[in-house]
C-alpha positions in Angstrom: -0.4 0.4 -0.2 1.5 3.5 -0.9 1.6 6.0 1.7 -0.1 9.6 1.1 2.2 12.3 0.5 1.3 15.3 3.1 2.2 18.9 3.1 2.5 20.2 6.8 4.5 23.5 7.6 5.4 23.8 3.5 7.3 20.5 4.2 5.7 17.8 1.3 6.5 14.7 3.9 6.4 11.4 2.2 3.7 10.0 4.1 1.4 11.1 6.7 3.0 9.0 9.7 6.0 11.2 9.3 3.9 14.6 9.3 2.8 13.2 12.6 5.6 12.9 14.2 6.7 16.7 12.9 3.3 17.7 14.9 4.8 15.3 17.9 8.2 17.4 17.7 6.6 20.8 17.1 4.2 19.8 20.3 6.9 19.9 22.9 9.1 22.6 21.1 11.8 20.3 19.5 13.8 21.5 16.6 14.1 18.9 13.7 15.1 18.9 9.9 13.5 17.0 7.4 15.6 15.1 4.6 18.2 17.2 6.2 21.3 15.8 4.2 21.6 12.5 1.7 24.6 10.5 2.3 26.8 8.2 -0.4 27.5 4.9 1.9 29.7 3.7 -0.6 28.9 0.7 -3.2 26.8 3.5 -5.0 24.4 2.9 -1.9 22.5 6.2 -1.1 20.6 7.0 2.0 18.6 10.1 3.5 17.4 10.0 6.9 14.0 11.6 7.6 14.7 13.5 10.5 17.5 15.4 12.1 17.4 16.2 16.1 20.1 19.1 16.5 19.6 19.3 20.2 20.5 15.1 20.6 22.7 15.1 17.3 21.4 11.7 16.4 18.8 10.7 12.8 15.4 9.4 13.4 14.0 6.8 10.4 10.0 6.3 10.2 8.8 3.3 9.4 5.0 2.1 9.2 6.4 -1.4 9.9 9.2 -4.0 10.6 10.1 -5.1 7.1 12.5 -2.2 5.9 16.1 -1.8 4.4 18.4 -2.7 7.6 21.6 -3.2 5.7 21.2 0.5 4.4 20.7 1.9 7.9 23.4 -0.3 9.9 26.1 1.1 7.0 25.1 4.7 7.8 25.5 3.7 11.7 28.7 2.2 10.6 29.8 5.5 9.4 29.6 7.0 13.3 26.3 8.3 13.4 23.5 7.9 16.2 19.9 6.8 14.6 16.9 5.8 16.0 14.5 3.8 13.8 10.6 4.3 15.3 8.2 1.6 13.6 4.7 1.6 13.2 2.1 4.0 14.4 2.1 7.3 16.6 1.9 5.3 20.4 -1.3 5.6 22.4 -1.5 7.9 24.8 -3.9 6.5 26.9 -1.8 3.1 27.0 1.8 4.7 28.3 3.7 4.0 31.4 6.5 5.1 32.6 9.0 3.3 30.3 6.9 4.8 27.5 4.6 2.7 24.8 4.7 -1.3 25.3 7.1 -3.8 24.5 4.5 -5.3 22.4 5.6 -5.8 19.0 2.0 -6.9 18.0 1.0 -3.0 18.9 3.5 -1.8 16.0 5.2 0.4 18.8 9.2 -0.7 18.7 12.2 2.0 18.8 15.1 0.9 17.4 18.6 1.8 18.1 21.4 1.4 16.2 24.8 2.6 16.9 28.4 1.2 16.9 29.6 -0.8 19.7 33.4 -1.1 19.3 35.4 -1.9 16.5 32.1 -1.5 13.7 30.3 -4.0 15.6 26.6 -3.1 15.2 24.5 -2.9 18.5 20.6 -2.8 18.0 18.2 -2.8 21.0 14.4 -2.2 21.4 12.5 0.4 23.0 14.6 3.6 22.7 11.4 6.0 23.3 11.1 9.6 24.2 11.2 10.7 28.1 11.6 13.9 29.7 14.1 15.0 32.5 12.0 15.9 35.6 14.1 18.8 36.5 15.0 20.5 33.2 12.1 19.3 31.3 14.7 18.7 28.4 13.5 15.9 25.8 15.6 13.0 24.4 15.8 9.7 23.7 16.5 6.8 26.1 16.2 2.8 26.7 12.8 2.4 28.5 12.6 6.2 28.8 15.3 6.2 31.6 15.6 9.9 31.8 18.9 9.7 34.1 20.3 8.7 31.0 19.8 12.0 29.4 22.6 14.2 28.4 21.5 17.0 30.6 22.8 14.6 33.2 25.8 14.6 35.1 28.2 12.1 34.4 27.9 8.7 36.2 31.0 9.0 37.6 29.9 12.2 39.2 27.0 10.4 40.7 28.9 7.7 41.9 31.2 9.6 43.6 28.9 10.9 46.5 29.2 8.6 49.5 27.1 10.3 51.9 24.4 12.9 51.7 26.4 15.4 53.0 28.4 15.4 49.4 25.1 15.5 47.3 25.9 19.3 46.0 29.6 19.0 46.3 30.1 16.6 43.7 27.0 17.9 41.5 28.5 18.8 37.6 28.1 22.5 37.0 24.8 23.4 34.7 24.1 19.4 34.9 20.9 18.3 36.2 21.3 15.6 39.1 21.1 11.9 38.7 17.8 11.1 41.1 17.3 7.3 41.1 18.8 4.7 43.4 21.3 3.8 41.5 21.8 6.6 39.2 20.6 4.9 36.1 16.7 5.2 35.5 14.2 7.6 36.5 11.5 6.7 34.4 9.4 9.4 32.9 7.9 8.4 29.4 4.8 9.3 30.3 4.9 13.0 31.7 2.2 14.8 31.0 4.0 17.2 28.2 4.4 13.8 26.6 1.3 12.9 26.7 -0.1 16.0 25.0 2.1 15.8 22.2 0.9 12.4 21.6 -2.9 13.1 21.6 -1.7 15.7 19.0 0.2 13.8 16.9 -2.4 11.5 16.7 -5.4 14.1 16.0 -3.5 15.7 13.6 -5.7 17.0 10.3 -3.8 17.7 7.0 -6.7 17.6 4.3 -6.9 21.5 4.4 -3.9 22.4 5.5 -4.3 22.0 8.7 -1.2 22.2 11.2 -2.4 20.2 13.7 
């Protein structure tokens, strides 16, 4: 089935699903660039990622299902790029929990992270989702919506260096948010009110008459 091209904010998206994700980003105030740049992956393989997210320095590919060209995206990751593949429809905001959308692949919500691990070895892991920092409100993509892993947070080494209550502020990194979960690595926040509202806006957006969502 051919996807329906959709116009939103003067961009002609290749599918309505891509346009809906743009509404999601706009609802959260996230800067995005659509089809920013094409890449030559060698051997005549060309690749044009869907979205670039500047504040995360990452790329996002939107797919309607799990049947896509894995090899091309893996080659892109091998060039040192961080890319997430979001498969399926916009998550149902009424079914979110603190770790974001369901793990169940049957629900068509599987967000895949592809990155380099070691010497050009591809590492893939499912359930990388959008989450929000409890402290500063930054939005990012982490495994299981663990907000303590967001780039706004202090380093794990700094967190680990806290030996008692008196050191809580002594070891705090300047201009960094504190890690707040007991092990310094979780603090799930994949169903914040702002995320729920953004998913609702994306799912309910109408484009037939040039509406902006």
